[in-house]
N, C-alpha and C positions, 0 to 999 in steps of 0.2 A: 713306936707309937709317939716318942718324946717328938722324935724328931716332925715325925706328920703335926704335932701339933704347933710346931716352932714354924712350921711353913705358914698353916693356916693364920697363925698370929699374925705372921708378917705381909700375908694377902691381904687378910680385913683391916692391915691398920695402914694401906695403903689407898683405900674409900675412893679409887675411881671411878671413871663410868666403864662401860664396856663397849668397844667401838673393834676390836676387831674384826676378819672375815678373810675369806682365804686369799692364800697367799699368791700373784704373781711375783715372776723374778727374771727379770731376761740374762740372760750369761752370754758374755762378746770374749774373742780373742783371737791374735793373731801371731803373728813372727817373732813377738818378743816373748811368748811364750806367757805372757802373764793374762790371768784368768780374772775380767773384772764382772761382780753382778751390780746390773741397775735395776732399782726402783722403779718400774715404769710408771708409778701414779709421783712420786718426788722429784724423779730424775737424778736423782740420790745413786753416786757409784765409787762402789769399794771395789779397793784391787785386791785379791785372795791370793796374792802372790803369784810366784812360779812354777805351773803346772808342769810342764813340758817344755821339752826348745820352742815349737813353736805352735801353734792349736791352727789345723789348717782348717776342722771341722767340725760341726757341734750337734748334738742332736741330745733330746730330753729322754730319761730314761727312766719313766716314774718321777719321782724329785729328785734324782740323781739327774748325772752326765753323763755320756759318752763322749770322747774325743778323736782325734786321729793326728798326730803329728807330722812331721816334716819328712820322716825316715821309713814308714810305712808300716808304722803301730799303732793299734787302737786302745785303748784309755777309757777304765771307766774310773769315774770321779767322783768322790760323798760329796755331797751338798752341806749336809751338816758336819762331818768331821772336816771339810775342809782340805783333802788329802785322794791320795789316786791310790785305790783300794786293788787294782785289776789290770794288766798289762799285757796285749794281745798282738807278737810278733807279726803282722801280717806279712808284711811284706809290698814290694810297689808303690804306687803311689794313690795314694787314697786322697779323691779328691771331695768325696761328699758320703752324709750319713744318714741313714733311716733307723725307725725301731718298728720292731714287729711283734713287739709281747718281751719274750727273753732270745729274739733271734736280733743281730746286731747286722741291718746291712750297710755293705760298705762297697761304696762307687768307689772307680778308678779313672781314671783318663784313656786306658786301654780298650775303655767300654764295655768290662766287666764289672759284676755287682755278685760278691759273695757274701755265705748267708754267715754268720760269727753266733756260734752257739755260744754264750757266756757262762753257761752253766757248765759246760766242758771241755770250751775251750779251744772247740775243733770245726774246721770250715766244713758244714753239712751241706752245699752247696751252690753252684758257680752257674751264672746267665751271665750270656752275652747281648747287650743291644744292637738289632740289625744295624747294616750299613757301616757309615762311618764314624757315627756318633758318639762323643765323649760321655762320660756321666759328672756334670759337674754339680746337679743338682738333686733334689731329692724327697720328696714328702709323700708320709703316708696317710690316706684317712679308709680308715676301716682293714677292709680285705684289698684295698686299693695303693699300689704304688705308680708313683710317678715318678719320671726321670727325662729331666733335660740336661742339657749342653749348649758345648759351644757354636756346634753344628747350625743353631737354631731349633733344630726338632722337639718335640718335646713328645712320650710315649707313656702310657697308662698300663697295666698288667696285674696280675693276684700278684700282693706280697710275695705269696710261695711258689708262686707257678703259674702259668698258663704263656698263651703271645703277645707279645708286645705288639700293640695296636697304636698307630699312631694320633694320636689328640689333633696336635695341630703344629701349624708350622708359626711361630714368631717374627715377630720383627727385628727381634735381635738374638742376641748370643744372652743366653741364660744361662745366670750363675749364682740365682738364687730362688725358691720359693715356697709357696706355703699355701694347703689347701685351707680354707673358710668361708664356712655359709655358704656352699654351692659352688664356690669360685673357684677356680686355681691363679693364685697373684705369683704372676713372671715376672721376676728380676733381673735385669741385663746389667752389660760390663760399660751401654754404651747411655744407661741414665733413664729407658725409657720401660713403664710398668705396664705390664700387660692383665689384664682381668676376661680370666675366658670360663666360660660351663666346665666345670668338672668331670661331666659326662660325656657331652656333643663336641665338646671347644671349640663352640660358637663365640665369638666373639662379644665382653659386654664394655668394654671400652679400652683406653690408654692414658696415661696421663705423666711428663716427663720430670726429676727431678733433677738437680743440677749436678750429680755424682751418679754412680754406676752403683746397684745396690750388691753388696756382701751377703747381703738378710736379708728378712723380710717375715716380722710376726703379724699377727694381729692380735689385735689388745684392748682392749674394751671402747668397740666400734671404732677404730682406729688401726690406723698401719704402723708399726716401726720399719724404720729402713737403715739399714746401717752400709758404709763406705769403707772404705780402706784410708781415707784419712783420719778415721777417731770418729766421725758425725755419725750419730742416730738420730736419725728424724722423726715425726709422729707426724702423721699427714693423715689428711681427709682421704678415706679408701674408692672416694667417688672422681673427687677433683685433683688431689694429690698436692692441696694446698698445705703448708708446710705450718703445723698448730705449735710446733715445739722445737727445738733443738737440742741435746744432749752432744759434749764434746769429752771424749776419752781418751788420754794422753798413750795412744796403741793405735798401730793398724788394726781394721777389724777385717777381717777375713772369712769372721763364720757367727754366726748368733743362733741363738734360741731362748725358746721359751719354757720355764719350769713352772709349775700349779701345783705349791704347795695344799693339798685340802685341806689339812685339819692341824694345823702345827701345837696345839695343846695335848693332841694324840700322843702323848710321849714315850708308850708303853706298845703300841701300833695293834692293837686289837681292834682300832674300828670305833669303839666307843669310849665317850668320857667316866672316869670314876677317881676315886679314890688314887688307886694305881697309878696313877698319869702324876698327879701332887708326889709321888713318891719317887718315882723314876727320873722326873725332872728333879726334882731335889738331891737327889743322889747324882745326877752328871753335873748337878751344878756344884756340889759339894767334892765331886772327883776331878775339876777343873775340864772337864769334856766341853771341848769346844761347840758342842749341838746343844749346849745349854745357852749357847749367846743370840737368843733371839732376837735383840738388837741389831743384831749385826753391826754392832759397834768394834771388834774385836778381842773383846774382854768382858769377863765377868762380872756383874755388879746388881747393884738392887734392880734397875730399868729392867734386866730380863724377867727377876721376878715379876714385875710389872705387866711385862710383856704376856707370859704366861697367864695372867690371870685375865688377863679381857680379853686373851685365843679361846680360856676356857668358859668365858662367862658367853659369850658368841656360840662356843657349842662347835659341831661339824655341820656342814652342810648338804 
């Protein structure tokens, strides 16, 4: 009880306005093996350190990450602990990742897509794209999986099973994609971005960017596009007009967006109550970096302030 009162007293003394809301963070990585977290609102990039030898592919796994290195390994990364928590030696050349619940879809240059059960660590199914297309990019929307590659063909199928249906033939070699707002956005190595209907494949339009896109993310009514030079551009999703650019000191081969729905729900119960104060304070006192809510890389009073703001804002 004394610890709860101490926390409550400290939070009360701050007297700050409550303006926190659900947080979106963008993660990027490349051949250097460094993982960066980018705040898409402020443009601030934080180096989270070396997570593996290379980062060839990334996908959001709830509020955490799944990544692939250059040696056929798939790694689970906890964004709160800032550490790899599981490691699966898949083998082969992993070129794209997507997530279907607790299953990680692992795409390779040899046209195969394997289903990795993260609970058991077992491969529970393997599928092969038709023709000669490789798997350079994947996206999941509901129960639909989209697959694209350097062959320029884009397919759709069920996430777990079903026939691969040709959705469209892109005008460029597809290296990234995202499904958002009824569209499939296709990034290419030549710099042209294609917008197609995610059901029929009908073209909505194209625009050109100065560099090829290694990652595409839809965020706050615009698109974020990454490139091997380390640039992340925010662009108008219709015209491609560049609204801002952040330069990160690493090559970028992969990019994904992670939404943290309720940072203050520290005990993971889905509701906010005094237990969240207790669990947060315990984590802070124990020096656990998951209590670093500001992302500064250290624990201080600013994390208490951030927790108060998030708690007062409530869960969306």
